[in-house]
N, C-alpha and C positions, 0 to 999 in steps of 0.2 A: 194653809188652806189647800184642800185637795181640788185639783182641776179635773174636769171630765170632758171627754170627747162627745161629739153630737150623738154618735151611735150608742153611747153608753147611757143615754137618758132614760130609756125604759127600765134599765137595771137600777139606776139611782132612785127613780120614783118608787119602784117596788121596795127597795131597801129602806127608804124613808117611811113607807107605810108600816113595814115590819117593826122599825124602831119605835114608831108611835104606839103600836100595840104593846110592845115590850115595856114601854114607859108607864103603862097602867099598873105594873107591879102586882100588888095584892088584889087588885080588882079584876084579875084574870079569871073570868068564869069559864065554864066549859065551852060556850059558844066562841069566846075570844081565842081559846086554845086551838079550837078546830080551825078557825080562820087563819091563825098564825101558821099552822102546819100547811094549809093550802097555799099561803103566800110564799113560804119557804120553798115548797115544791115548785111553784111557778117561777121563782127566782132562779133556781137551778136550771130549769128547762130553758128559760129565756137567755141566760148566760151561755148555755151550751149552743143554742141556736145562733146567737149573735157572733160568738167568737169562733164558731166552726165555719162561718161563711163570710169572713171579712174579705173585702176586695184588696187588690195590691196597694191601692192608695190608703185604705184604712190601716193596712199593715205599716205603712210609712208613718202614719199618725201615731200608731202604737209605739213604734220604735223611737219616735221623737217626744213621747209623752213627758211633760215636765216633771212628773213624779217618778219616772222610771229610775231604778237604782243605777248608780254610777260606780266607777272603780272604787272610790272611797267607801261606798256602802258594802261592796263585796269584801273589801279588806277588813272592815269592821266586824262583819259577821263570820268570816272564814279564817283569817290568818292571825295567829297569835304571835307574840314577840315581834311585832312589826317594827322594822327600822326603815324609814324612808331615806332614799339616796337622792341628792340634789346635784344639778349642774352638769354641763357638758365639758367643763374644763377648757373651754375655748372662748365662750361669749357670755352665757348667763344660764340661769335656771328657768326652764319653760314650765309654767304651772299648768299648761294644757295636757301635760303627760305626767302621770305619777309613776315613780319607780321605787322599788324597795325589796326587802327580803322578809319573809314571814314563814311560819310553820302551819301546815294543815295536817291534822292528825299525826303530828310528830315528824312530818316530812318537811324539810326546808325547801321553799320555792323562791325563785326570783319572780317578781310580779311587775308587769309593765302594762299600763292602761291609760286610755284617754279619760279626761275629767272635764265635764261641761260646766259644772257649777249650778247651783239651784237659785239662790237669791241673786238679784241683779249685780250687786257688788262682787259676788263670787264669780258670776258669769264673765264679768269684765276681767277679773283677775285670771281666770282660766281661759280667756279668749274664746269662750263658747265651745271649748274642746277642739279648736283648730290650731294645731301645733305649728310653731316656727321651726326652722332648721335645727336650732339648738335643742328642741324637744326630741327630735329624732336622733340627734347625736347622743343625747343623754340616754335615750332608750337603748341604743346600740352599745354604748359604754357599759351599761349595767347588764345587758344580756351577755356580753363578752365576759363579764365578771362571773356570771353563772357558768359559762363554759369553762373558765379557768378553775373554778372550785367545784366543778361537777354538780351543780345545782340545777334541777329541772326548771323550766321557764313556763310561766303562764302569761299570755297576752290577752287583755280584755279590750276589745275594739269597739269604740263608740264615737264616731266623728263624722261630721258632714263632709270633711275633707281637710287637706292641709291648708294653712293660711296663705292666701294668694297676694298679700300686700307687697308693696315695693321693697320694704326693708327685708322681708323674708326672701324675696328673689335676689336681692343684693348679697345676702349671706349664703346663697347657694341652696335654695329649697329643693330644686329638682335633683341636684347632686346628692343631697342628704338622703332623699328617698331612695335614689338608685343605689347608693352605697349600702343602705340598710338592707335592701332586698338581696344584694350580692353577698354581704357579710353574714347576715343571719342564716342564709342557706347552709353555711358550713360550720355553724356553732355546734360542737360535738356533745350536746346534751338533748334530752327530750324537750320538745317545744310544743305546747298546747295552746291553740288559738281559739278564743271564743268571741263571736260577734254578739255583744250584749244589747246593742241599740242600732245605730246607723253604722254601716260599714261603707264609708264613702271614699271612692276613688283612691288615688295614691296615698292619701293621708291614712287610709286604713291599711293598705298593703305594706306600708313602711314598717308596721309592727305585726303584719299578718302572715308572715312566712312561718310555717310550722309543720310538724309531723301529723298532727290531727287538727282539723278545722271544724268546729261545731258552731251552730247558730242557736240562739234562743228562739223559741217558737215564733215570737212576734217581732223579731229583728229583721233588718233588711241589709242587703249587701250588693253594691252596684258600682260600676265604673263612673257613674255620674248621677247626680240627683234627678228626680223626675222633672223638677222645675228647669234645670239646666238642659236636660234632654229636650223638653218641650220648646225651650227658647231656640235651640239649634235646629231641630227637625221641623217643628211646626211654626217657628218664628213667633210663638205666642205661649206664655206661661199658663194661660187658661187651660191648656191641654195637658196639664200635669197629671191628671188622673189617668188619661189614656196612656201617657208615656210610662207611668208606673207599671201598667199592664204589659207593655211591649218590652220593658227592660228585663223582665223575669228576675225580680229581686227578692222574692220570698224564699224562705228556708226550704220549703217543699220543692220548688222549682230548681233551686241551686243544688239540692241533693240529687235530683234526677239527672242533672247535667254533670254530676260528679265534681262540682266545684268545692263542695263541702262534704264532710264525712258523716255528719249526724246532726240531729236536732235535739235540743234540750227543752223539755216541757216547761211551761210556766204555770204559776198558781192560777186558780180560777179568777178570771177578770184581768189577767196579765201580770207581769212582774211588778208593775207599779202598785198593784193592790196589796201586795204582801212581800216586802223586801226580804224578810228573814227566810220565808219559804223559798223565794226565788234563789237566794244565796245557797240554801241547802241543796237545791237541785243542781246548781252549778258546781258546788263543792263535790258532790257525789260523782259527777261526770269527770271532774279533774282527777280524782283519785282512781277512777276506773281506767281512764286513758293512761295515767302514769304507770299503772300496773301492766298495761299492754306494751308500753314502750321501754320500761326501765332496763330490761335485760337484752335488748337488741344491741349487738356490737356497734360501737360508735361509727366506724366507717360505713357499715350497712345503713345506719340511721341517716347519715348524710346523703348517701347514694339514693336511698328511697325518697328522701325529701326533695332532692333535685329532680328526680324522675317524676314525682307527683306533680310538680308545677310545670315541668316540660310538656306533660301530656295534656294540660288544660288548653282547650280551644282546638285540639286536633280533630279533624273530621275527614271522612272518606267521600270522595266524589264518585258519581256514577252509581 
C-alpha cells in the first residue's frame, strides 16, 4: 500500500480523477478526452507548484517517506553481479548496513549503504537503519577491501543516526564512528557519497567521508534531527518545524555552504514515486563522478579529500 504525505493530497485526488476517466476505456468520447488532457496538464502544474515550494520540514517528511527507495532498491536497479559481504569479524553482522561488490556499466564498485527496512519485521531486523558499532566496522572493513583491490566506493547514506542503546555504547559506538572517519579519509580509491534520504548526525558521517558528496533533491543532511534540536533549544519537540528551518538541512542550503558538491534531481513527485527512475538518475551521477575522479593520482586524491573536510565550517571574522 502506497502512503502519502498531507501536502501530496491535491496530487493524489487529481490522479484518482484521471484514473477514473481512463477506466471508461471504449466510452471515451471527445469531451472525456478533452477533460483528460486538462486534468493531466493541471496535475503537472500542481506537482511543480507543490514540490518547488516545500518547506524544510516537508523536505524532512520527503526524506523519511516510507516508500522512498533504500540501498537494496538501488542495488537491485543499478548493480549487476551483486555479492553481499557480511560481518565485522569481531562481533556480528549488522543488518542496518548493507555492504557488497557489484558492477555498474561494467565497472566494479564497492557499495556501502544504510538499510531501514519497509515491512515492520524487516524494520526490526534492520534496526530502522540505525547501525551498531559492528555495522560501521563492517563498512570500514569492506571499504578497505576496495582500497586494497583498487575498487571505487559508493556510499548511500540514509539514517536518522547511529543506534544510541546501551549495548552499542558498551561495544564502542563513538570509537567506531571516529575510527571510520579517520580511516576512510585515507583509503586510496575514489569515494562517492550520496545522501539518499536522511543524513543524520555521526551515523551518517561514519560512512559519509568521500571525494564527492551529492544529495538527492529531497534528502536532508544534519548534525541532529529537527526533533532533537527542538528538544534541546526550545525544550519542546512541538517546534520541530521551526528547528528544521534553522538547521539548514536542505540540499540547496548545504550546497550554498559548500558542505556538499551537487544535487541529484528526483522523478516528478519524489524518489518514492518512481524507484527505477530515481535509481537511473543516481546511477548516471555515480558514473559521471567516477569519470572525474578515476585518473587523479592516489596521493592527490587523499590530500584533496582531507583538505575538503578540513575547510568545512571555516569562517572569517570581521
